[in-house]
C-alpha positions in Angstrom: 0.0 0.2 -0.1 1.3 3.6 -1.0 1.3 6.4 1.4 1.2 9.9 0.4 4.4 12.0 1.3 3.6 15.1 3.0 4.2 18.2 0.9 6.7 20.9 1.8 3.9 23.4 3.3 2.7 20.4 5.5 6.3 19.7 7.0 6.7 23.5 7.5 3.3 23.4 9.6 4.3 20.4 11.5 7.7 22.0 12.2 6.2 25.4 13.4 3.8 23.3 15.7 6.8 21.6 17.3 8.5 24.8 17.9 5.5 26.3 19.6 5.1 23.3 21.8 9.0 23.6 22.9 8.9 27.4 23.8 5.3 27.5 25.2 6.9 28.4 28.5 6.5 25.1 30.0 9.8 23.2 31.1 11.0 20.4 29.2 10.3 17.1 31.1 13.2 15.8 33.3 15.1 19.2 33.0 15.2 21.6 36.2 17.6 24.2 37.0 18.0 25.2 40.6 21.3 26.3 42.0 21.6 25.8 45.7 25.6 25.6 46.2 28.1 27.1 43.8 31.8 26.6 44.1 34.3 29.2 43.0 37.9 28.5 42.9 40.1 31.4 44.0 43.9 32.1 43.3 43.2 35.8 44.0 44.0 36.7 40.0 41.9 39.1 38.3 40.4 36.2 36.4 39.2 34.5 39.5 37.8 37.7 41.2 36.0 38.3 37.9 34.6 34.9 38.2 33.5 35.6 41.7 31.4 38.5 40.5 29.4 36.2 38.0 28.8 33.7 40.9 27.7 36.5 43.2 25.2 37.5 40.5 23.9 33.8 40.2 24.1 33.4 43.8 21.7 36.5 44.2 19.2 35.2 41.7 19.0 31.6 43.1 19.4 32.4 46.7 22.5 29.8 46.6 25.5 29.4 49.0 28.7 30.1 47.6 32.0 28.0 48.4 35.2 30.0 47.8 38.1 27.5 47.4 41.8 28.3 47.5 44.3 25.5 46.8 47.7 25.6 47.7 50.1 23.6 45.8 52.7 21.9 47.9 56.1 23.4 47.8 58.7 20.2 47.3 62.5 19.9 46.6 62.9 18.9 42.7 65.5 16.4 43.8 63.8 14.3 46.2 60.2 14.0 46.3 60.2 11.8 49.4 61.9 14.0 51.6 59.7 17.1 52.9 62.3 19.0 55.2 60.9 21.0 57.9 61.7 24.4 56.0 59.4 23.2 53.3 56.6 22.0 55.7 56.7 25.6 57.5 56.6 27.2 53.8 53.4 25.0 53.1 51.8 25.9 56.6 52.6 29.7 56.1 51.0 29.4 52.6 47.7 27.8 54.0 47.5 30.4 56.8 47.8 33.2 54.2 45.3 31.9 51.9 42.8 31.4 55.0 43.5 34.9 55.9 42.8 36.4 52.3 39.8 34.3 51.9 38.4 35.5 55.3 38.7 39.3 54.3 37.0 38.3 50.9 34.5 36.5 52.6 33.6 39.6 55.1 33.7 42.0 51.7 31.0 39.8 50.0 28.8 38.1 52.6 26.6 41.2 52.7 26.0 40.9 49.0 24.9 37.0 49.1 21.9 36.1 51.3 22.7 32.5 50.7 25.7 32.8 52.6 29.6 32.2 51.9 31.9 29.8 53.2 35.7 29.3 52.5 37.8 26.4 52.1 41.7 26.0 51.9 43.0 22.8 50.7 46.8 21.6 49.8 47.1 19.5 46.5 46.8 20.1 42.8 44.2 22.6 41.6 42.6 20.5 38.9 41.9 17.3 40.9 41.0 19.2 44.4 38.4 21.5 42.5 36.6 18.3 41.0 37.0 16.6 44.6 35.8 19.6 46.5 32.7 19.8 44.1 31.7 16.4 44.5 32.2 16.5 48.4 30.0 19.6 49.0 27.4 18.8 46.4 27.8 21.7 44.1 25.7 22.5 41.4 27.8 24.6 39.4 31.7 25.5 39.5 32.5 29.3 38.5 36.0 29.8 37.6 38.3 32.2 35.9 40.4 31.4 33.0 43.7 33.0 31.9 42.6 32.1 28.1 45.8 31.1 26.9 46.2 29.9 23.6 49.1 28.0 21.6 52.5 27.7 23.1 51.7 29.0 26.5 48.5 26.6 26.8 50.8 23.8 25.5 53.6 24.7 28.1 51.2 25.8 31.1 48.1 23.3 30.6 44.9 24.5 31.4 43.6 24.0 35.0 39.8 25.0 33.7 40.1 22.5 31.0 40.8 19.6 33.1 38.1 20.7 35.6 35.6 21.0 32.7 36.5 17.1 31.6 36.2 15.9 35.1 33.9 17.9 37.0 30.7 16.3 38.5 28.4 19.3 37.6 28.4 21.9 34.9 31.2 24.7 34.8 31.2 28.2 34.0 34.3 29.8 32.9 35.2 33.6 32.8 37.9 34.7 30.6 40.5 37.2 31.8 39.4 39.6 29.2 35.7 39.7 30.4 34.6 42.8 32.3 33.4 41.8 35.8 29.9 42.4 36.6 29.0 45.3 38.8 28.7 42.8 41.9 32.4 42.1 41.9 34.5 43.6 44.6 37.4 45.6 43.4 40.7 44.9 44.8 41.6 48.2 46.4 38.5 48.1 48.6 
């Protein structure tokens, strides 16, 4: 039995009906978007502070809690990875303390802007793995992080923490390039 294939005008009509159904304002089944926890890795660069500004805007809109994460990469001697002398341990403790102090100052400046709350974490380790591990451990719904946007040889030599986080993150990742202007909610460094 032969059936008549639809004409071009019938196909266009069916396509328009499908588009109206999808844009009728009803959410697509199975898709919901609610932010309760936003993780913001901070290295105190302009890139990460700009990303924090974006995170503050999102947190205000969704009444989400922000976790500011600073990661200290451990200092080791290149000639002996197994031996961690007392001087290196003191340097690591000093870096952790300085990171906590800077995050606490940042937290005081921005906590009035975020009704969901702001907490801070300082961890020692490798940035790309600790960011994803922390996102999973805290149940973060989104990671907002800065990226320097290096390309070519610099990217090859320096790598990209943001790229590695995107590949392994347990949740969506919003990256903010260095050249992006920070929203008005981002605190200035000189305040």
